[in-house]
MIKETOR-461657 format. One line per field, with one value per residue (C-alpha): residue in three letters; x, y, z; residue number from 1; chain. Coordinates in steps of 0.05 Angstrom, whole numbers, plus 5000, padded with zeros to 4 digits. Example, Ala and Ser with C-alpha at 12.3 -4.5 7.8 and 13.67 -1.06 7.14 Angstrom:
residues 2
vexro: c(ALA; SER)
u: c(5246; 5273)
v: c(4910; 4979)
w: c(5156; 5143)
nuro: c(1; 2)
sero: c(A; A)
end
This chain:
residues 230
vexro: c(MET; ARG; ARG; TYR; ALA; ILE; ASN; SER; GLN; TYR; ASN; MET; ARG; ASP; LEU; GLY; GLY; TYR; PRO; THR; ARG; GLY; ASN; GLY; TYR; LEU; ALA; TRP; LYS; GLN; VAL; ILE; ARG; SER; ASP; CYS; PRO; LEU; THR; VAL; THR; ASP; GLU; ASP; ALA; LEU; LEU; PHE; ASP; LYS; LEU; ASN; ILE; SER; ASP; VAL; ILE; ASP; LEU; ARG; THR; PRO; GLU; GLN; ALA; MET; ARG; GLU; PRO; SER; TYR; PHE; SER; ASP; SER; GLU; SER; ILE; THR; TYR; HIS; ASN; VAL; SER; PHE; ILE; ASN; GLY; ASN; GLY; SER; PRO; LYS; ARG; GLU; GLU; SER; ILE; SER; SER; THR; TYR; LEU; LYS; MET; MET; GLU; GLU; PHE; SER; THR; ILE; ASN; GLU; ILE; LEU; ARG; ILE; VAL; SER; GLU; ALA; ARG; GLY; THR; VAL; LEU; TYR; HIS; CYS; ALA; VAL; GLY; LYS; ASP; ARG; THR; GLY; ILE; VAL; THR; ALA; ILE; ILE; LEU; SER; ILE; CYS; GLY; VAL; ASN; ILE; VAL; ASP; ILE; VAL; ALA; ASP; TYR; GLN; ALA; SER; GLU; THR; TYR; ILE; TYR; ASP; MET; ILE; ALA; GLU; TYR; LYS; ARG; SER; ASN; PRO; SER; VAL; PRO; GLU; TRP; ILE; GLY; ARG; SER; LYS; PRO; GLU; TYR; MET; ARG; ASN; CYS; LEU; ASP; SER; LEU; GLU; ARG; LYS; TYR; GLY; SER; PHE; LYS; GLU; TYR; LEU; ASN; ALA; MET; ASP; VAL; PRO; ASP; ARG; VAL; ILE; ASN; GLY; ILE; LYS; ASP; LYS; LEU; ILE; GLN; GLN)
u: c(5475; 5491; 5463; 5510; 5497; 5485; 5457; 5417; 5402; 5344; 5361; 5433; 5456; 5518; 5516; 5564; 5569; 5515; 5529; 5522; 5515; 5592; 5605; 5630; 5599; 5586; 5655; 5640; 5636; 5626; 5555; 5506; 5438; 5400; 5350; 5362; 5412; 5387; 5413; 5474; 5519; 5603; 5599; 5564; 5609; 5674; 5633; 5615; 5678; 5710; 5665; 5704; 5640; 5658; 5582; 5518; 5446; 5391; 5325; 5275; 5239; 5281; 5222; 5239; 5309; 5311; 5254; 5286; 5373; 5412; 5471; 5512; 5481; 5535; 5590; 5656; 5690; 5633; 5592; 5520; 5476; 5397; 5368; 5284; 5232; 5165; 5133; 5134; 5147; 5076; 5043; 5009; 4918; 4920; 4959; 4947; 4981; 5052; 5078; 5052; 5077; 5150; 5147; 5131; 5198; 5240; 5211; 5239; 5296; 5325; 5326; 5357; 5401; 5434; 5440; 5474; 5520; 5538; 5547; 5593; 5634; 5651; 5715; 5702; 5643; 5570; 5506; 5439; 5382; 5308; 5263; 5266; 5301; 5242; 5211; 5258; 5312; 5295; 5284; 5347; 5375; 5342; 5368; 5436; 5431; 5400; 5455; 5507; 5469; 5434; 5385; 5317; 5303; 5359; 5337; 5274; 5297; 5337; 5278; 5239; 5288; 5278; 5207; 5239; 5285; 5239; 5197; 5197; 5187; 5134; 5098; 5108; 5088; 5023; 5014; 5018; 4968; 4917; 4876; 4936; 4933; 4960; 5009; 5045; 5105; 5103; 5146; 5119; 5160; 5106; 5110; 5179; 5170; 5107; 5142; 5204; 5154; 5103; 5181; 5205; 5140; 5135; 5204; 5228; 5283; 5320; 5373; 5324; 5301; 5361; 5368; 5307; 5329; 5397; 5443; 5509; 5558; 5602; 5559; 5535; 5616; 5629; 5582; 5598; 5673; 5661; 5627; 5635; 5690; 5725)
v: c(5229; 5286; 5310; 5324; 5396; 5371; 5406; 5346; 5305; 5322; 5270; 5248; 5231; 5196; 5133; 5159; 5186; 5149; 5119; 5046; 5001; 4992; 5063; 5053; 5088; 5096; 5114; 5169; 5155; 5084; 5084; 5134; 5135; 5173; 5194; 5173; 5216; 5228; 5300; 5304; 5372; 5364; 5405; 5342; 5286; 5320; 5299; 5232; 5224; 5250; 5197; 5134; 5107; 5028; 4997; 5033; 4991; 5022; 4993; 5020; 4960; 4938; 4982; 5036; 5042; 5028; 5080; 5140; 5108; 5118; 5169; 5105; 5060; 5068; 5076; 5044; 5053; 5036; 4967; 4984; 4932; 4941; 4896; 4915; 4890; 4862; 4904; 4980; 5000; 5041; 5096; 5060; 5056; 5075; 5109; 5055; 5002; 5038; 5004; 4929; 4944; 4961; 4893; 4859; 4897; 4870; 4796; 4784; 4764; 4744; 4812; 4833; 4787; 4804; 4883; 4857; 4816; 4881; 4925; 4879; 4859; 4936; 4955; 5034; 5072; 5044; 5082; 5061; 5102; 5087; 5143; 5192; 5163; 5148; 5080; 5024; 5068; 5075; 4999; 4991; 5042; 5012; 4950; 4962; 5010; 4959; 4914; 4962; 4971; 5036; 5054; 5052; 5127; 5144; 5099; 5133; 5201; 5181; 5162; 5219; 5267; 5248; 5284; 5347; 5340; 5327; 5371; 5412; 5360; 5334; 5397; 5410; 5341; 5362; 5427; 5376; 5327; 5362; 5293; 5265; 5254; 5291; 5244; 5220; 5246; 5244; 5202; 5205; 5172; 5122; 5088; 5058; 5058; 5015; 4967; 4950; 4950; 4902; 4855; 4853; 4824; 4773; 4748; 4765; 4810; 4840; 4783; 4727; 4770; 4760; 4687; 4676; 4699; 4669; 4723; 4696; 4706; 4739; 4795; 4815; 4819; 4852; 4911; 4920; 4910; 4978; 5018; 5011; 5050; 5053)
w: c(3384; 3333; 3263; 3206; 3175; 3113; 3055; 3029; 3080; 3133; 3182; 3168; 3254; 3281; 3332; 3376; 3441; 3480; 3547; 3552; 3613; 3643; 3634; 3569; 3506; 3432; 3382; 3335; 3258; 3260; 3255; 3220; 3205; 3144; 3110; 3039; 2999; 2930; 2900; 2934; 2926; 2911; 2989; 3008; 2972; 3004; 3069; 3057; 3032; 3105; 3140; 3105; 3095; 3072; 3075; 3057; 3072; 3038; 3089; 3020; 2976; 2911; 2873; 2909; 2906; 2834; 2826; 2866; 2866; 2923; 2922; 2936; 2896; 2841; 2887; 2858; 2933; 2979; 2981; 2975; 3002; 2992; 3053; 3054; 3102; 3090; 3135; 3151; 3074; 3076; 3114; 3162; 3156; 3233; 3291; 3328; 3291; 3284; 3352; 3320; 3263; 3295; 3332; 3260; 3227; 3289; 3277; 3205; 3230; 3173; 3151; 3216; 3219; 3156; 3173; 3238; 3199; 3148; 3210; 3246; 3191; 3159; 3147; 3157; 3171; 3162; 3137; 3134; 3110; 3093; 3052; 3119; 3168; 3212; 3213; 3185; 3202; 3274; 3283; 3259; 3309; 3369; 3358; 3354; 3403; 3459; 3428; 3462; 3526; 3520; 3557; 3524; 3556; 3497; 3456; 3455; 3448; 3388; 3353; 3371; 3348; 3274; 3274; 3297; 3237; 3185; 3203; 3145; 3091; 3126; 3127; 3059; 3031; 3080; 3043; 2976; 2997; 3054; 3067; 3093; 3177; 3225; 3260; 3190; 3196; 3270; 3324; 3383; 3446; 3457; 3390; 3408; 3481; 3469; 3414; 3462; 3514; 3475; 3453; 3519; 3548; 3489; 3495; 3569; 3546; 3497; 3500; 3494; 3438; 3401; 3426; 3386; 3329; 3333; 3325; 3320; 3379; 3330; 3307; 3369; 3399; 3326; 3334; 3409; 3391; 3334; 3375; 3451; 3482; 3549)
nuro: c(1; 2; 3; 4; 5; 6; 7; 8; 9; 10; 11; 12; 13; 14; 15; 16; 17; 18; 19; 20; 21; 22; 23; 24; 25; 26; 27; 28; 29; 30; 31; 32; 33; 34; 35; 36; 37; 38; 39; 40; 41; 42; 43; 44; 45; 46; 47; 48; 49; 50; 51; 52; 53; 54; 55; 56; 57; 58; 59; 60; 61; 62; 63; 64; 65; 66; 67; 68; 69; 70; 71; 72; 73; 74; 75; 76; 77; 78; 79; 80; 81; 82; 83; 84; 85; 86; 87; 88; 89; 90; 91; 92; 93; 94; 95; 96; 97; 98; 99; 100; 101; 102; 103; 104; 105; 106; 107; 108; 109; 110; 111; 112; 113; 114; 115; 116; 117; 118; 119; 120; 121; 122; 123; 124; 125; 126; 127; 128; 129; 130; 131; 132; 133; 134; 135; 136; 137; 138; 139; 140; 141; 142; 143; 144; 145; 146; 147; 148; 149; 150; 151; 152; 153; 154; 155; 156; 157; 158; 159; 160; 161; 162; 163; 164; 165; 166; 167; 168; 169; 170; 171; 172; 173; 174; 175; 176; 177; 178; 179; 180; 181; 182; 183; 184; 185; 186; 187; 188; 189; 190; 191; 192; 193; 194; 195; 196; 197; 198; 199; 200; 201; 202; 203; 204; 205; 206; 207; 208; 209; 210; 211; 212; 213; 214; 215; 216; 217; 218; 219; 220; 221; 222; 223; 224; 225; 226; 227; 228; 229; 230)
sero: c(A; A; A; A; A; A; A; A; A; A; A; A; A; A; A; A; A; A; A; A; A; A; A; A; A; A; A; A; A; A; A; A; A; A; A; A; A; A; A; A; A; A; A; A; A; A; A; A; A; A; A; A; A; A; A; A; A; A; A; A; A; A; A; A; A; A; A; A; A; A; A; A; A; A; A; A; A; A; A; A; A; A; A; A; A; A; A; A; A; A; A; A; A; A; A; A; A; A; A; A; A; A; A; A; A; A; A; A; A; A; A; A; A; A; A; A; A; A; A; A; A; A; A; A; A; A; A; A; A; A; A; A; A; A; A; A; A; A; A; A; A; A; A; A; A; A; A; A; A; A; A; A; A; A; A; A; A; A; A; A; A; A; A; A; A; A; A; A; A; A; A; A; A; A; A; A; A; A; A; A; A; A; A; A; A; A; A; A; A; A; A; A; A; A; A; A; A; A; A; A; A; A; A; A; A; A; A; A; A; A; A; A; A; A; A; A; A; A; A; A; A; A; A; A; A; A; A; A; A; A)
end
């Protein structure tokens, strides 16, 4: 995992570098996770151009995307997709519900299938984002990494890193909103670990979860071909 040193983004990271089963590893500059790119400097725009991005997936609701448009939403050279979840679009009421909300997001089969299809068919680099790049983006990342055979320890570590990178953003938000709970903005490892453990108990394995979601083999193979190097 590598964070991009880009002025306008707190939490923009490459999925490349993670080891996979069978002694493979994930290729760099193929799939990137991020917080929402809003105001982008000229310097940042040059970096985006160098990344060969062909597709951007905005995981926010249509209302959020309209209120604060993604930098890529009106691009002439990049295909912009707004694919939103039903769950996970606002702050949870209780910390105890975070893992179960993540599981509900993973069970939005049509949404997940569409995201995976876009990733598998993209001709260049795919960048996907929500608002701060932690929850919705974290769920999509966990699924992609699992498809590629990345160890759960690395999946949880990748999720956990968001708290570090968005720390300043969340600290400013809490200063302006002192009544918000302490755990808002956290990405504790147990949030993701408990979600993935619940998924495995419910479906028996990640492979059976994919079968239940009826993800086409061409999509699974397309993601592996795009990302896995030996």
